[in-house]
N, C-alpha and C positions, 0 to 999 in steps of 0.2 A: 503493500501498501504505500502511493505516495503522497508526500506532503504537501498541502493546499502552499501557490505563489499567494503573498501579499504583496502591494507594492507601496513603495516608501518614496517621500516624496523628500527633498535636502537641497538647500541652493548652497552652492559653491562656488569661490572665485574664477573667474575665468581662465585664468593659470591655472589652475588645478585641472579643470577641466580639458584645457590642452594636453598637457602630462597624463592624463587618464586614456584619454583618446589617441594619443604615440603611444602609451605603454603597450595600450591592446592590440592596436594595430601592429607594431610589433613582434610583440608575442603570438597572435594570432587569440587573444584569449577574448571572452563575451565581456563588457561591463559589468552584465548582473553577477556573475562570475565573480569577478577582481571586487567589487564591491562589496559583498555578503561577505568572502573570504576577509576583507579588510577587516568588516564590523564586529565579523567575531574575533578575531586575531585581539582585536583594541577591547573589547570586553573580558576576554577572557585574561588578559595579562593587567587588565583594571583588576583583575578580581587576583589574581594570588601577585601582583605585585605593591612596596608599599608606598604610599602617595609618594617616599622623597625619592623615586627612580624616575616619576614622571618629570622632566626638566623642560620650565617655558619655552616654546620655541625661539621666541623675542625675548628680549630683557632693552629696558631701556637704563641707561647710562647717562648722569648728566657731564657736561664738560669735563668736570674734575677727574670722576669716575673711569672716564672712558682715556684720560691722560695716562691713571695708573695700570687702568688695564694696557694703554702700549706699553709703558715703563715694565711691568713683570714679560708681556709678551718677548720686550727685545736686550732684556737682559734679566734671566728670569734666576732665581734665587735658588744656592744649590740641595740641591735631595739632604732631609733630614736622614737621620737616623731609625726612626718610625718609617719613613716612606718606603727608606732601602728596605725593611723588614718585612712588610705588607706585600710588597712586589716581588721578594724571593721566597713569599711564603712560610716565614719561621714566625 
């Protein structure tokens, strides 16, 4: 016995729609399949992972904060002992 289908309506950005169109065309997939799989994956990950695992996709910084980020990228600090141990799995 198959599950009946339902239609969902959602508004997405033009950019996302274009990416979905290219993605499905390149891989020969149906959009319905991709959207359903993406929703299932997202909902399952939200159930299994803590909220801290989800990093916002967009950060807003003032000029001072942005300058500090640039400074850190251009001259990163040496790794701490704790970081080295973490990366080694100690």
